[in-house]
N, C-alpha and C positions, 0 to 999 in steps of 0.2 A: 284386098291390097292395102297395105299401110302406106300412107302418104303423109309426109310432114309438111304442113301448111303453115305459113306465117300468119300472124294476126291480121295483117292487111289482106292477104289472100282470103282469109275467112270472112272478112268484111265484104270483100268483092262478091264472094259466093252468096252471102246472105242477101245482098241486093239483087244479084242475078236471079236467084230463085224467086224473088218477088216480081220478076219481069221487068226490071229497070234496064234502060238502054245505057250505052256507054256515057252519053252526056249527062244523064241523070245520076249515074254512079259517080262520075267525076264531080258533079256539083255537091252531092251528099258527102263525099269524102274530102272535098276541097283539094282535089288533084286535077291535073289536066287530063283531057281525053286520051292523049298520047300515053300517059302513065297507066291509065286504066287498060289500054290495049296491051301494054307491056305485061301487066299483071295477068291478063287473060291468056296471053301466049305462054307465060310461065305455068299457069294452071293447066292449060292444054298439055304442055310437055310433062308435067308431073303426074297427071291423071291418065294420060293416054286418050283423052276424049278429043273429038274433032269439031265440036260445034257447041254453041251456047246451050242448046236444048239438051244435048248429051251431058254437058257439064252440070246443068241444073238437075237433071234426073239422077246423075251420079251423087250429087250432094244430098238430094232428098233421100236416096237409098241409104247413104252413109248416116244421115240423121236417124232414119228409122231403125237402123242397126245399132244405134247408140254410140256411134263413132264420132260424134260432133264435138267432143270435149277437147 
C-alpha cells in the first residue's frame, strides 16, 4: 500500500518505533502533546492501522521493504 507521509509524520513514526510516548515525542519535536495526538490520528487514518503497536509494526515492515524513502 503506497501511503504519502509528510516529513513530520515520518519523524513521529521514527520516534514511535523507538518506543517513545506522546509526551516524549512532543518534547523531542518541540510540539504539544495535542499536536502529536493529531499527527497520530492522521497516521492511523492514512495507514488503516488501529494502534501504536500496529503502526510501529507497519513502519518496520515498510522500512524492511525499502519503502522508507
